[in-house]
C-alpha positions as CSV (number, residue, x, y, z in Angstrom):
1,X,57.6,-6.4,-26.0
2,X,54.3,-8.6,-26.9
3,X,54.4,-10.3,-23.6
4,X,54.5,-6.7,-22.0
5,X,51.4,-5.4,-23.9
6,X,49.5,-8.5,-23.5
7,X,50.4,-8.3,-19.8
8,X,49.1,-4.3,-19.8
9,X,46.0,-5.8,-21.4
10,X,45.6,-8.5,-18.9
11,X,45.7,-5.4,-16.0
12,X,43.6,-3.6,-17.9
13,X,40.7,-6.0,-18.0
14,X,41.3,-6.9,-14.3
15,X,41.0,-3.9,-12.9
16,X,37.9,-3.1,-15.5
17,X,36.0,-6.2,-13.7
18,X,37.5,-5.2,-10.0
19,X,36.0,-1.6,-10.5
20,X,32.6,-3.0,-11.9
21,X,32.1,-5.6,-9.0
22,X,32.7,-2.7,-6.6
23,X,29.9,-0.6,-9.0
24,X,27.6,-3.6,-8.8
25,X,28.1,-4.1,-5.1
26,X,27.3,-0.3,-4.1
27,X,23.7,0.5,-4.5
28,X,22.1,4.1,-3.6
29,X,18.3,3.7,-2.5
30,X,16.1,6.4,-2.7
31,X,13.1,6.5,-0.2
32,X,10.3,9.3,0.1
33,X,7.7,10.2,2.6
34,X,4.7,13.0,2.3
35,X,3.0,14.5,5.3
36,X,-0.2,16.9,5.3
37,X,-0.9,20.2,6.7
38,X,-3.8,21.8,7.5
39,X,-5.1,25.0,5.5
40,X,-3.1,27.8,6.1
41,X,-1.1,25.7,9.0
42,X,2.5,24.3,9.4
43,X,1.8,22.5,12.4
44,X,2.7,19.1,12.0
45,X,-0.7,17.3,13.1
46,X,0.2,13.3,13.3
47,X,-3.6,12.3,13.1
48,X,-4.3,14.5,10.1
49,X,-4.5,12.3,6.7
50,X,-2.2,9.7,6.8
51,X,0.6,11.4,8.6
52,X,0.9,8.7,11.6
53,X,1.4,5.7,9.3
54,X,3.8,7.8,6.7
55,X,6.0,9.1,9.6
56,X,5.8,5.6,11.3
57,X,7.6,4.0,8.1
58,X,10.6,6.3,8.0
59,X,11.1,6.8,11.5
60,X,11.7,2.9,11.7
61,X,14.3,3.3,8.8
62,X,15.9,6.4,10.7
63,X,16.1,4.8,13.8
64,X,17.2,1.4,12.9
65,X,18.4,1.1,9.3
66,X,20.4,4.2,9.1
67,X,22.0,4.6,12.3
68,X,22.6,0.6,13.2
69,X,23.6,-0.6,9.8
70,X,27.4,-0.8,8.6
71,X,25.7,-1.1,5.2
72,X,23.8,2.3,4.8
73,X,24.9,5.5,5.1
74,X,22.7,8.9,4.4
75,X,23.8,10.7,1.5
76,X,21.4,13.2,1.1
77,X,17.9,14.5,2.5
78,X,16.2,17.3,0.7
79,X,13.0,18.3,2.1
80,X,10.2,20.2,0.1
81,X,7.4,22.4,1.6
82,X,4.4,23.1,-0.5
83,X,1.3,25.1,-0.2
84,X,-2.1,25.1,-2.5
85,X,-2.6,27.9,-4.3
86,X,-5.7,29.8,-3.4
87,X,-3.6,32.0,-0.4
88,X,-1.5,35.0,-1.6
89,X,2.4,34.3,-2.7
90,X,3.7,36.0,0.3
91,X,2.0,33.8,2.9
92,X,2.5,30.7,0.9
93,X,5.9,31.2,0.9
94,X,6.0,31.2,4.3
95,X,3.7,28.6,4.6
96,X,5.7,26.0,2.4
97,X,9.0,27.3,4.2
98,X,7.5,26.7,7.7
99,X,5.9,23.4,6.4
100,X,9.5,22.1,5.3
101,X,11.1,22.8,8.7
102,X,8.1,21.4,10.8
103,X,9.0,17.8,8.6
104,X,12.7,18.0,8.9
105,X,12.8,19.2,12.8
106,X,10.2,15.9,13.4
107,X,12.7,13.7,11.8
108,X,15.7,14.9,13.2
109,X,14.7,13.8,16.7
110,X,14.8,10.2,15.5
111,X,18.6,10.4,13.7
112,X,21.0,12.7,13.6
113,X,21.0,14.8,9.9
114,X,24.2,16.5,9.5
115,X,23.6,20.2,7.6
116,X,26.1,19.3,4.7
117,X,23.6,16.7,3.2
118,X,20.5,18.6,3.7
119,X,18.9,20.8,1.1
120,X,15.6,22.7,1.1
121,X,12.8,23.9,-1.1
122,X,10.0,25.7,-1.2
123,X,6.9,25.3,-3.8
124,X,4.5,28.1,-2.8
125,X,2.0,27.4,-5.5
126,X,2.0,24.2,-6.9
127,X,0.2,24.7,-10.5
128,X,1.9,21.7,-11.9
129,X,0.4,19.1,-9.3
130,X,-3.1,20.6,-9.9
131,X,-2.7,20.2,-13.6
132,X,-1.5,16.6,-13.3
133,X,-4.9,15.6,-11.2
134,X,-6.9,17.6,-13.7
135,X,-5.0,15.8,-16.7
136,X,-6.2,12.5,-14.8
137,X,-9.6,13.2,-13.9
138,X,-12.1,13.0,-16.0
139,X,-15.1,14.1,-13.8
140,X,-13.6,17.5,-13.8
141,X,-16.2,19.8,-15.0
142,X,-15.6,21.8,-18.2
143,X,-12.2,20.0,-18.5
144,X,-11.5,21.4,-21.9
145,X,-12.1,24.4,-21.5
146,X,-10.2,24.0,-17.8
147,X,-6.8,22.5,-18.7
148,X,-5.8,25.3,-21.1
149,X,-6.3,27.9,-18.8
150,X,-4.3,26.0,-15.8
151,X,-1.6,25.6,-18.3
152,X,-1.9,29.5,-18.7
153,X,-2.1,29.7,-15.2
154,X,1.1,27.9,-14.4
155,X,3.2,29.9,-17.0
156,X,2.1,33.2,-14.9
157,X,2.4,31.7,-11.6
158,X,5.8,33.4,-11.1
159,X,4.2,36.6,-11.9
160,X,3.3,38.7,-8.5
161,X,1.0,41.0,-10.5
162,X,-2.0,41.2,-12.6
163,X,-1.3,38.7,-15.2
164,X,-1.4,35.8,-12.8
165,X,-4.3,37.3,-10.9
166,X,-6.1,37.7,-14.1
167,X,-6.1,33.9,-15.1
168,X,-6.7,32.8,-11.9
169,X,-10.0,35.3,-11.4
170,X,-11.0,34.1,-15.1
171,X,-10.9,30.5,-14.0
172,X,-12.8,31.5,-10.7
173,X,-15.3,32.8,-12.9
174,X,-15.5,30.1,-15.5
175,X,-18.9,28.3,-15.5
176,X,-20.2,30.1,-12.4
177,X,-17.0,28.8,-10.6
178,X,-18.1,25.5,-10.8
179,X,-14.8,24.2,-11.9
180,X,-12.9,26.2,-9.5
181,X,-15.2,24.9,-6.8
182,X,-14.1,21.4,-7.9
183,X,-10.8,22.0,-8.0
184,X,-10.1,23.6,-4.6
185,X,-12.4,20.7,-3.2
186,X,-10.8,17.9,-4.7
187,X,-7.2,18.9,-5.3
188,X,-6.1,21.7,-3.0
189,X,-6.5,19.3,0.3
190,X,-3.7,17.2,-1.5
191,X,-1.2,20.2,-2.1
192,X,-0.6,21.2,1.6
193,X,2.3,18.7,2.2
194,X,5.7,18.1,2.7
195,X,7.7,15.8,1.6
196,X,11.4,14.4,2.6
197,X,13.6,12.6,0.1
198,X,16.3,10.4,1.5
199,X,19.4,9.0,-0.2
200,X,21.3,6.4,1.3
């Protein structure tokens, strides 16, 4: 009886170590790339911003590492489209969807990506990124007044009505419009983008 219990313990230990070895050899790798777009446009322009170098890096992986290697297999692809927040919500939703699709269609020419592993997401008013940039920017004019107002705008961003517009108009009028002009010039171009995230 004791021998049987001892054997069970040994077998349980062997199974546990075997599972650990398999788990430690299996790696999930995450990679991503971001491309940028002109204002009000969803056309993927290779010589805009750093699009060409960003896409070249991910193209090489899609053509070689993912397709040719027995060690790597695409598990999940997520494409996210963004728009800068100065446009109307309806236009921004359309732009963010088209930007996500433009990036996915471009990458699909280098690798077959099954629909079962692809997801898309749209962010039509990316105030969270505006807040992150503002919080990291000591040169933002009237920063102490702007930051609480940006948080208020982000809370109201999903409201398509007077509350959202009132918050944005307060930002536009603050200090003669200087902070809003600074934000539009310095932050908004980076928000006109699309990202692809790959797990393999």
